[in-house]
C-alpha positions as CSV (number, residue, x, y, z in Angstrom):
1,M,42.1,-34.1,-52.3
2,D,38.6,-33.2,-52.9
3,L,36.8,-31.8,-55.8
4,G,37.3,-28.1,-54.9
5,D,41.1,-28.5,-54.7
6,L,41.1,-29.8,-58.3
7,L,39.3,-27.6,-59.6
8,D,41.5,-24.8,-58.4
9,R,44.5,-26.4,-59.5
10,A,42.8,-26.9,-62.7
11,I,42.1,-23.0,-62.7
12,E,45.5,-21.8,-61.2
13,P,47.4,-21.9,-64.7
14,F,44.7,-19.3,-66.2
15,A,43.2,-17.4,-63.5
16,P,45.6,-17.0,-60.5
17,A,43.7,-14.4,-58.4
18,L,40.2,-16.1,-58.9
19,A,42.0,-19.5,-57.6
20,R,43.2,-17.7,-54.6
21,R,39.7,-16.3,-53.8
22,R,38.1,-19.7,-54.3
23,H,40.7,-21.4,-51.8
24,A,40.2,-18.2,-49.2
25,Q,36.5,-18.6,-49.5
26,R,36.6,-22.3,-49.0
27,S,39.0,-22.2,-46.1
28,A,36.5,-19.9,-44.4
29,L,33.6,-21.7,-45.3
30,K,35.4,-25.0,-43.4
31,L,36.2,-23.0,-40.7
32,Q,33.0,-21.2,-40.2
33,R,31.5,-24.8,-40.1
34,Q,33.3,-25.6,-36.9
35,F,30.6,-23.8,-35.2
36,D,27.6,-26.1,-35.0
37,V,25.3,-23.1,-34.9
38,A,26.8,-22.3,-38.4
39,A,26.3,-25.5,-39.7
40,N,23.7,-26.9,-42.3
41,G,22.7,-30.1,-41.2
42,R,19.6,-32.3,-39.3
43,R,19.4,-30.1,-36.3
44,Q,19.6,-26.7,-38.3
45,E,17.2,-27.6,-40.7
46,N,14.1,-26.0,-39.6
47,W,16.1,-22.7,-38.1
48,R,15.8,-19.7,-40.0
49,R,18.9,-17.9,-40.0
50,T,18.3,-14.8,-42.0
51,S,21.0,-12.2,-43.0
52,G,19.0,-9.6,-44.1
53,S,19.6,-6.0,-42.4
54,Q,17.9,-4.6,-39.2
55,D,15.2,-2.6,-41.5
56,R,14.5,-5.7,-43.9
57,E,13.4,-7.8,-40.7
58,I,11.3,-5.0,-39.2
59,Q,10.0,-4.3,-42.4
60,Q,8.9,-7.9,-43.2
61,G,7.3,-8.0,-39.4
62,L,6.5,-4.8,-38.7
63,R,3.0,-5.1,-39.1
64,G,2.1,-8.7,-38.2
65,A,3.8,-8.3,-34.7
66,R,2.1,-5.1,-33.9
67,N,-1.1,-6.4,-34.6
68,A,-0.8,-9.9,-32.8
69,A,0.5,-7.8,-29.4
70,R,-2.6,-5.6,-29.7
71,E,-5.0,-8.8,-29.7
72,L,-3.1,-10.2,-27.0
73,V,-3.2,-7.2,-24.8
74,R,-6.5,-7.2,-25.6
75,N,-7.6,-10.5,-24.9
76,N,-4.9,-12.4,-23.0
77,K,-4.9,-11.5,-19.4
78,Y,-0.9,-12.5,-18.9
79,A,-0.1,-10.1,-21.8
80,S,-2.3,-7.6,-20.5
81,S,-1.1,-7.7,-16.9
82,A,2.6,-7.8,-17.8
83,L,2.3,-4.5,-20.2
84,R,0.3,-2.8,-17.1
85,H,2.7,-3.5,-14.2
86,M,5.7,-2.5,-16.8
87,V,4.0,0.9,-17.5
88,V,3.4,1.6,-13.9
89,A,7.6,0.5,-12.6
90,T,8.6,2.3,-15.6
91,I,6.3,5.6,-15.3
92,G,4.0,5.8,-12.4
93,D,2.9,9.1,-11.8
94,G,5.4,10.6,-14.5
95,I,8.9,11.3,-14.7
96,E,9.5,15.1,-13.1
97,A,12.1,17.4,-14.2
98,R,14.2,19.5,-12.1
99,A,15.7,22.5,-13.8
100,V,19.2,23.2,-12.6
101,H,21.3,26.6,-13.1
102,P,23.9,28.2,-11.3
103,D,21.5,31.1,-10.4
104,E,18.9,30.0,-8.3
105,A,16.2,32.5,-9.4
106,V,16.5,31.5,-13.0
107,A,16.6,27.6,-12.2
108,R,12.8,28.6,-10.0
109,K,11.3,30.7,-12.8
110,A,12.6,27.8,-15.6
111,Q,11.0,25.4,-12.8
112,E,8.0,27.3,-12.8
113,A,7.3,27.7,-16.5
114,W,8.0,23.9,-16.9
115,E,5.3,22.8,-14.3
116,A,3.1,25.4,-15.8
117,W,3.0,23.7,-19.2
118,A,3.7,20.2,-18.0
119,H,0.8,19.9,-15.3
120,G,-1.6,21.2,-18.4
121,P,-3.2,19.5,-21.1
122,V,-0.5,19.6,-23.5
123,D,-2.3,17.6,-26.2
124,G,-5.5,18.9,-25.6
125,R,-6.6,16.3,-23.2
126,N,-3.7,15.0,-20.9
127,D,-0.6,16.5,-19.1
128,F,2.6,15.7,-20.1
129,Y,2.9,12.7,-17.7
130,A,-0.3,11.3,-18.8
131,V,1.6,11.5,-22.5
132,Q,4.6,9.8,-21.0
133,K,2.3,6.9,-20.1
134,L,0.8,6.4,-23.6
135,V,4.0,6.7,-25.4
136,F,6.2,4.1,-23.5
137,R,2.9,1.8,-23.6
138,G,2.5,2.3,-27.5
139,M,5.9,1.5,-27.7
140,V,6.2,-1.5,-25.9
141,E,3.0,-2.9,-27.2
142,C,3.5,-1.7,-31.1
143,G,7.1,-1.3,-31.2
144,D,7.3,2.4,-32.0
145,M,5.1,5.9,-31.3
146,L,5.5,9.7,-32.4
147,I,5.3,12.8,-30.5
148,V,4.6,15.3,-33.1
149,W,5.2,19.1,-31.8
150,Q,2.9,21.9,-32.9
151,P,2.4,25.4,-32.1
152,D,-0.4,27.1,-30.4
153,A,-1.7,30.4,-30.0
154,K,1.0,32.0,-27.6
155,G,4.5,30.6,-30.3
156,P,6.4,27.2,-31.7
157,D,6.3,24.1,-30.0
158,G,3.1,24.5,-27.7
159,R,1.2,21.2,-28.1
160,V,2.0,18.0,-28.8
161,R,0.0,15.3,-30.6
162,V,0.9,11.4,-29.7
163,L,0.4,9.1,-32.9
164,E,1.2,5.2,-32.7
165,G,3.6,4.1,-35.3
166,D,1.2,2.9,-37.6
167,L,0.6,6.6,-38.9
168,L,4.5,6.6,-39.9
169,D,4.2,5.5,-43.5
170,E,6.1,2.2,-44.1
171,T,5.1,1.7,-47.5
172,K,7.4,5.1,-48.1
173,N,10.7,3.7,-49.6
174,E,13.2,5.3,-51.6
175,D,17.0,5.1,-52.6
176,R,17.6,8.6,-54.2
177,A,20.4,9.2,-56.1
178,D,22.1,12.0,-54.1
179,G,22.3,9.8,-51.2
180,T,19.5,10.1,-49.3
181,R,17.1,7.6,-48.5
182,I,13.5,7.1,-47.0
183,V,13.3,4.0,-45.3
184,Q,9.6,2.7,-43.9
185,G,8.6,6.6,-43.1
186,V,11.9,7.7,-42.4
187,E,13.8,10.2,-44.1
188,F,17.6,10.3,-43.8
189,D,20.2,12.6,-45.3
190,K,23.5,11.4,-47.1
191,D,25.2,11.2,-44.0
192,G,22.5,8.9,-42.3
193,N,20.6,11.8,-39.7
194,R,17.5,11.7,-40.0
195,V,15.8,14.7,-41.2
196,A,11.9,13.9,-41.5
197,Y,9.2,11.6,-40.8
198,W,6.4,10.7,-43.5
199,I,3.1,10.8,-41.5
200,L,-0.3,9.8,-42.4
201,P,-3.1,12.6,-41.8
202,R,-5.4,9.3,-40.8
203,H,-4.8,5.7,-38.9
204,P,-5.0,3.3,-42.1
205,G,-7.2,1.1,-39.9
206,D,-9.8,3.7,-40.0
207,I,-12.6,3.5,-42.6
208,G,-11.0,5.1,-45.9
209,G,-7.5,5.6,-43.8
210,A,-5.7,3.2,-46.2
211,W,-6.0,5.6,-49.0
212,A,-4.5,8.1,-47.3
213,R,-1.1,10.0,-48.5
214,S,1.6,10.6,-46.3
215,T,2.8,14.1,-45.6
216,R,6.6,15.2,-44.9
217,Y,7.4,16.4,-41.1
218,D,10.8,17.8,-40.5
219,A,12.8,15.8,-37.6
220,A,13.2,19.1,-35.7
221,N,9.2,18.9,-34.6
222,V,9.2,15.3,-34.4
223,D,10.4,13.0,-31.7
224,H,10.3,9.0,-32.3
225,V,10.4,7.1,-29.6
226,F,11.6,3.1,-29.9
227,E,14.0,0.7,-28.5
228,E,16.9,0.4,-31.0
229,L,18.4,-3.0,-31.0
230,R,20.3,-2.8,-33.9
231,A,23.1,-0.2,-34.9
232,G,21.0,2.3,-37.7
233,Q,17.6,1.1,-36.8
234,A,15.4,3.0,-38.5
235,R,12.0,1.6,-36.6
236,G,11.1,-0.4,-33.4
237,I,9.6,-3.7,-33.4
238,S,6.9,-5.1,-30.8
239,W,8.4,-6.2,-27.4
240,F,6.0,-8.8,-27.7
241,A,7.5,-10.2,-30.6
242,P,9.8,-12.9,-29.1
243,V,7.3,-14.0,-26.7
244,G,4.1,-13.7,-28.4
245,M,3.5,-17.0,-29.5
246,D,4.3,-18.4,-26.1
247,F,1.5,-16.2,-25.0
248,R,-1.3,-18.1,-27.1
249,D,0.1,-21.3,-26.7
250,V,-0.1,-20.7,-22.7
251,A,-3.9,-19.7,-23.1
252,D,-4.6,-23.0,-25.2
253,V,-3.0,-24.9,-22.4
254,E,-5.1,-23.2,-19.8
255,Q,-8.2,-23.7,-22.4
256,A,-7.3,-27.4,-22.6
257,R,-7.0,-27.7,-19.0
258,L,-10.0,-26.1,-18.2
259,L,-11.9,-28.4,-20.5
260,K,-10.5,-31.4,-19.0
261,E,-11.5,-30.0,-15.4
262,K,-14.8,-29.8,-16.8
263,I,-15.2,-33.6,-18.5
264,T,-13.8,-34.4,-14.9
265,A,-16.9,-32.9,-13.4
266,C,-19.0,-35.1,-15.3
267,L,-20.3,-38.0,-13.3
268,A,-23.1,-39.4,-14.9
269,I,-25.2,-42.5,-14.3
270,V,-26.7,-44.6,-17.2
271,F,-29.4,-47.3,-16.8
272,N,-29.3,-50.5,-18.7
273,A,-32.0,-52.9,-19.4
274,P,-32.0,-56.4,-17.8
275,E,-30.6,-58.8,-20.0
276,G,-32.8,-60.2,-22.7
277,S,-35.3,-57.6,-22.3
278,G,-34.5,-55.4,-25.5
279,P,-33.3,-52.0,-25.9
280,T,-34.6,-49.3,-24.0
281,T,-32.1,-46.4,-24.2
282,P,-31.7,-43.8,-26.7
283,F,-28.4,-45.4,-27.7
284,T,-29.9,-47.8,-29.7
285,E,-31.7,-47.5,-32.7
286,E,-35.2,-48.6,-31.5
287,G,-34.4,-46.8,-28.2
288,A,-34.0,-43.6,-30.4
289,T,-37.1,-44.2,-32.1
290,V,-38.9,-44.4,-28.7
291,T,-37.5,-41.4,-27.9
292,A,-38.9,-39.6,-30.5
293,K,-41.8,-40.9,-30.3
294,T,-42.0,-39.6,-26.5
295,G,-40.7,-36.5,-27.9
296,E,-37.9,-36.6,-25.1
297,K,-34.6,-35.4,-26.9
298,P,-31.7,-38.3,-27.2
299,V,-28.9,-37.9,-25.3
300,E,-26.0,-36.9,-27.1
301,T,-23.6,-35.0,-24.8
302,I,-22.4,-35.8,-21.0
303,R,-22.5,-32.9,-18.5
304,P,-22.2,-33.1,-14.6
305,G,-25.1,-34.6,-12.9
306,L,-26.5,-36.4,-15.7
307,V,-28.8,-38.9,-15.2
308,M,-31.0,-40.9,-17.8
309,R,-33.6,-42.4,-16.7
310,G,-34.9,-46.3,-17.7
311,R,-37.5,-48.8,-17.2
312,P,-37.9,-51.0,-14.2
313,G,-35.5,-53.7,-13.7
314,E,-32.7,-51.8,-15.3
315,T,-29.3,-51.7,-13.7
316,A,-27.4,-48.6,-13.3
317,T,-23.6,-47.9,-14.5
318,V,-21.3,-44.8,-13.0
319,V,-19.4,-42.7,-15.9
320,Q,-16.9,-40.7,-14.3
321,P,-13.9,-39.6,-16.5
322,P,-10.5,-39.8,-14.8
323,A,-8.8,-36.5,-13.6
324,G,-6.8,-34.3,-15.9
325,G,-2.7,-34.8,-15.4
326,E,-1.1,-31.9,-13.3
327,T,-0.1,-28.5,-15.5
328,T,0.1,-26.0,-13.0
329,Q,3.7,-26.1,-12.3
330,F,4.4,-25.6,-16.3
331,I,2.2,-23.0,-16.9
332,K,4.0,-21.2,-13.8
333,Q,7.4,-21.8,-15.6
334,Q,5.8,-20.5,-19.2
335,V,4.5,-17.6,-17.7
336,A,7.5,-16.6,-15.7
337,A,9.8,-17.1,-18.8
338,M,7.3,-15.1,-21.1
339,T,7.0,-12.2,-18.4
340,A,10.9,-11.8,-17.6
341,Q,11.7,-8.6,-19.6
342,F,8.2,-7.0,-18.5
343,A,7.5,-7.4,-14.7
344,P,8.7,-10.1,-12.1
345,Y,6.2,-13.1,-12.3
346,Y,4.3,-12.6,-8.8
347,R,3.5,-9.2,-9.8
348,V,2.0,-10.1,-13.3
349,T,0.0,-13.4,-11.8
350,G,-0.4,-11.6,-8.3
351,D,0.7,-15.6,-7.0
352,V,2.9,-15.2,-4.5
353,S,2.4,-18.7,-2.9
354,E,6.1,-19.6,-3.4
355,A,7.5,-16.2,-3.0
356,N,9.6,-14.7,0.4
357,Y,11.4,-11.7,0.9
358,T,14.7,-13.2,-0.5
359,S,13.1,-14.4,-3.9
360,Q,11.2,-11.2,-4.2
361,R,14.3,-9.4,-3.5
362,A,16.4,-11.1,-6.1
363,A,13.9,-10.5,-8.4
364,Q,13.3,-7.1,-7.9
365,I,17.0,-6.5,-8.1
366,G,17.0,-7.5,-11.6
367,E,14.0,-5.8,-12.1
368,Y,16.0,-2.2,-11.4
369,G,18.2,-3.0,-13.6
370,L,15.6,-3.3,-16.4
371,L,14.4,-0.1,-15.1
372,D,17.0,2.0,-15.1
373,D,17.5,1.2,-19.0
374,R,14.2,1.9,-20.0
375,Q,13.6,5.2,-18.2
376,Q,17.6,6.3,-18.7
377,N,18.3,4.9,-22.3
378,M,14.8,5.3,-23.7
379,M,11.7,7.4,-22.1
380,I,14.3,10.5,-20.8
381,P,16.5,11.0,-23.7
382,L,14.0,10.5,-26.3
383,A,10.8,11.7,-25.1
384,C,11.7,13.7,-21.8
385,N,14.7,15.7,-22.7
386,P,13.8,16.8,-26.2
387,A,10.2,18.1,-24.6
388,F,12.3,20.2,-22.0
389,K,14.5,21.7,-24.4
390,R,11.6,23.2,-26.5
391,R,10.1,24.6,-23.3
392,M,13.3,26.5,-22.4
393,R,13.8,27.6,-26.1
394,R,10.6,29.3,-26.2
395,L,10.7,30.4,-22.5
396,A,14.2,32.6,-24.0
397,A,12.6,33.7,-26.7
398,E,9.4,34.9,-24.6
399,T,11.4,36.4,-22.1
400,G,14.6,37.6,-24.0
401,D,16.8,36.2,-21.3
402,K,19.1,33.8,-23.2
403,R,20.1,32.4,-19.7
404,F,17.4,29.8,-20.2
405,L,19.0,28.2,-22.8
406,E,21.8,26.9,-20.5
407,V,19.4,25.4,-17.9
408,K,20.1,21.7,-17.5
409,V,17.5,19.3,-16.0
410,Q,17.5,16.3,-13.7
411,W,14.9,13.9,-14.0
412,A,13.0,12.3,-10.8
413,V,11.6,8.9,-11.7
414,Y,8.6,6.8,-10.1
415,V,9.6,6.2,-6.3
416,R,10.5,2.8,-6.5
417,R,8.7,0.4,-3.7
418,L,10.5,-1.2,-1.4
419,I,9.8,-4.7,-0.5
420,D,10.3,-4.9,3.5
421,P,10.6,-1.2,4.3
422,V,12.5,-1.9,7.8
423,K,15.3,-3.8,6.2
424,D,15.6,-2.0,3.2
425,V,15.5,1.4,4.8
426,A,18.4,0.3,7.2
427,G,20.1,-1.0,4.3
428,E,20.4,2.6,2.6
429,K,20.8,4.2,6.1
430,A,23.9,2.2,6.3
431,E,24.9,3.1,2.7
432,I,24.6,6.7,3.7
433,R,26.8,6.6,6.8
434,A,29.2,4.6,5.1
435,G,29.6,7.5,2.5
436,L,28.8,5.0,-0.8
437,K,25.5,6.8,-1.0
438,T,24.7,10.6,-0.5
439,M,21.5,12.1,1.4
440,P,20.5,14.2,-1.7
441,Q,20.9,10.8,-3.9
442,A,18.8,9.1,-2.0
443,L,16.4,11.8,-1.9
444,S,16.3,11.7,-5.5
445,E,15.6,8.1,-6.2
446,R,12.5,8.6,-4.3
447,G,11.6,11.6,-6.6
448,R,12.1,14.5,-4.2
449,N,14.4,17.6,-4.9
450,W,17.1,17.6,-1.7
451,R,16.7,21.4,-1.5
452,D,12.8,21.1,-1.1
453,H,12.8,18.4,1.2
454,V,15.1,20.5,3.5
455,A,13.3,23.4,3.3
456,E,10.2,21.6,4.2
457,Q,11.8,19.7,6.8
458,R,13.2,23.1,8.5
459,Q,9.3,24.1,7.9
460,W,7.9,21.7,9.7
461,Q,10.4,21.2,12.4
462,E,10.0,25.3,13.4
463,A,6.2,24.8,13.8
464,T,6.6,21.9,16.0
465,D,9.3,23.6,17.8
466,A,6.9,26.8,18.2
467,A,3.6,24.7,19.7
468,G,6.0,22.8,21.6
469,V,5.0,19.4,20.5
470,V,7.8,16.7,20.0
471,F,7.0,13.5,17.7
472,D,9.0,10.1,17.9
473,T,10.1,10.7,14.7
474,D,12.2,14.0,15.4
475,A,15.5,12.7,15.7
476,R,16.9,16.3,17.3
477,R,15.2,15.2,20.4
478,I,14.2,11.4,20.6
479,D,16.8,8.3,19.7
480,G,16.5,5.2,17.5
481,S,15.5,3.4,21.0
482,G,12.9,6.0,21.3
483,G,14.6,7.7,24.5
484,L,15.3,11.4,24.7
485,Q,18.5,12.9,23.1
486,P,20.9,14.8,25.1
487,P,20.9,19.0,24.3
488,A,23.8,19.5,21.5
489,G,24.7,22.2,19.3
490,Y,22.1,24.6,18.9
491,I,18.9,22.6,20.3
492,A,18.5,24.1,23.8
493,P,16.8,21.5,26.6
494,T,13.2,22.3,27.2
495,S,12.5,23.7,30.8
496,A,10.6,21.3,33.1
497,N,7.6,22.6,34.7
């Protein structure tokens, strides 16, 4: 019987409820310690396992992680390349909207109104697709971004301001008596809904910006874009937080290896005086004095091709440092692990020495899953859908036609490049023929609207038929092997001249 049981027995006659609670807690603790990760021993002594909430942990590391990520992207080639390739794969030339409505005329007018706005300078300089790039890049690098909607001369929601998360006042934290609260500049009502954002007028990194006071913006006019990793999370954290130290350590390893290579290249020759002739080199006190008198500088460093002149009768000794150890494979493994959540290794580094179709295809399939998550679970619901709804509300107000409020939207993402077009297209064609995928779905994956595609194909075929021109790609007349197709259906045979 341990000391805890003795204390429980002593307490039980006077406070049985307390004894039961103590016993239950000690039993739960013993059960918990059956898991190695929950134990407290030598293996876990340097493991920081906090029980803080998601907001508390982010608040403690938000600024440091954000600043570290920016420094990495500025000065670390792997971090910069990983971020750029991630943005290109996720946003590309923009995530485009396709208006959908049972009435084709309404859908067409909604589409025209959207494109007229989205392709213009929505923030005074960039179109909406460049704004998507800025927002996504900033979210990955810094943790979160803000899109603030403002009126223009024609009405509400006419232009946007893209703000970095730095301008969201992280020092604004309040717990109010009515149940509302502010967490790092985000204001919640008593039901936990976002109702406002406290935004600084100037970037705190500007001169004098740190002394500015934040202003309350209604949540209806702000889109807060970040990845929610834990339920109820108020702010986002930089995506470089888990791997930032690794990026820095690998850079240090490369610098050390570079220094080794420089030292290895330092083949030098040192002349030594004959035995008994006295010191004649600058490595001795007398030699240093002689060197000082002649005006020659003593040799203090070794450099490639160094030759130190001596006197007649001296012997030469070659100094050649040993070659450095092999670190290339280690760096490859580390970079591949660091960049796994950003982009495939061969894209980040440009190293395709060990890549083949199978390995690239396997990496690309995993990348497609991550792309779907970034596009469908972050950018489209948090940045794209709100923008389209706002523009449709404005169009309905301008025209007085409430049908524009019913317009739905489909988003066409950036076309995913093929590793081996011949093999990949053959596989896609087999899926369509087997009924596993429809042609509109395949066209949508390539960023095409199937109705526009059919209309364009018809226009092209009518033009080539009228000109009497036949291309090898015309499946109506040429089969897959290059032979002539027999006349069928509405296609009439051409008359022989």
